[in-house]
N, C-alpha and C positions, 0 to 999 in steps of 0.2 A: 318564243312570245305572244304571246295570247295581242290579235290588234282589238282594238275597241271595234261597234261598230261604223261609226264613221271611219275610221281610220279603213278596214276592208271592204266600203264600198268606195271607197277611192282604190283600194288597188282593184278590188276587181273591174272597176271600170277603166286603169289603165290594161292591164290584162285582153278585157275584148277589143279594146283597142288595138293594139297589137295584131291578135288572134283578125282584126278586121281588116287593117293593112294587109296581114299576109296573104290572106283568101283574095282579096282583091289583085295582088297581087300573081296566086297560081289563075286565077280567072283569064287577068291579062293574057299573062304564058297561054294557053290552051284557047283562048278563042283568034292571040295571032299567031298558035301553027309550031311556038315555040317549046312545046313543052309532052315529053311522049305519054303520049294516052293513057296507054296499058301499066294497073295497080297490078297487086298482087290481089288484092282482094274487089277490086272496080274498074269500072274503065267510066272516062272523062270523053262526055263529048259537047259537042259543040250545037244546038239547035237556033235556028233562027225563031223569034216568039211574035206571035202580032198581038195588041191589043187595037184596040179603041182610044182616042185621047181625044176630052173635049178643051179646046183650043178659046179658053174666056176672052182673050184680047179682041177674038173680031166680034163679039156683041159692042151693036153700039153705046157710044159712050153716056147715051139717055139710062139704058140699060146701066152698064156699071155704076154706072155715080146716082143711081138709084137708091137708097138708105133702107128700103121695104126689100131688099134682096142681100141684107146685112145682116152680123150677128156679131154678139161679143161674146167666146168663149173664154171659161177660166178653167183652168189648174192646177192643184196644188205641183209645187217643184222644191223640188230634195237640189240645195246647190252646198257644195263642199266647200269651203273660207280655209286655206290655211293657218294655222297657225303659227309655223315660223316662219322665218324669214326667208317666202318661194312667190314670184311673181304671181300675179293675181290671173293670170290666162293658163296658170297650172289649174285653178276651181274649174271641176267638173259638174256639165247639168244633166239629168233625165227628166225627164220629164212622166211621171205615170200617167199612162191613161188607162181604162176600161180593157182589160183582155192582153192587155201586157206594156212593155216600157219602148218609149221614143228614145232613140239614143240623140240628142242634140247637139253632138261631137263632131264637132268636120273631123277627117282622116290627114293628121298632121305625121313628119317625115316618121320614118323607124329611127330616127336616132332624138326625135323628140319624144318617143312611147320609152323609148326606154330610160332617157334621164328623169322621165317623172315617175315611172316605175320603182327604182331608183331612190329618187327622195322620199317615196314612199317607202318601202324596203327596210 
């Protein structure tokens, strides 16, 4: 059965969420030393990366509350709203930005992902 573009997007989002969850599980397993790192084609290696982080909370309130240091941005958003009787939290939202997509969906449990995918199929 051919899916409409809206249904296809919902299915893709559910699949991406499921893959992201599995990716996180595997990465955590490697970081905890619970998984075999040597595969048939690749070897997983945990490395410590260093990066500098700007801590805006350390700025004085006079700077943080000054409107000249703030701006309002606008982006187009595609929101999927279920047509059938489905809980509102099943709607998925992705913000389209130049250069790619920013996923605004928090990771859910594997059961939630499976249920959402089953409802779409």
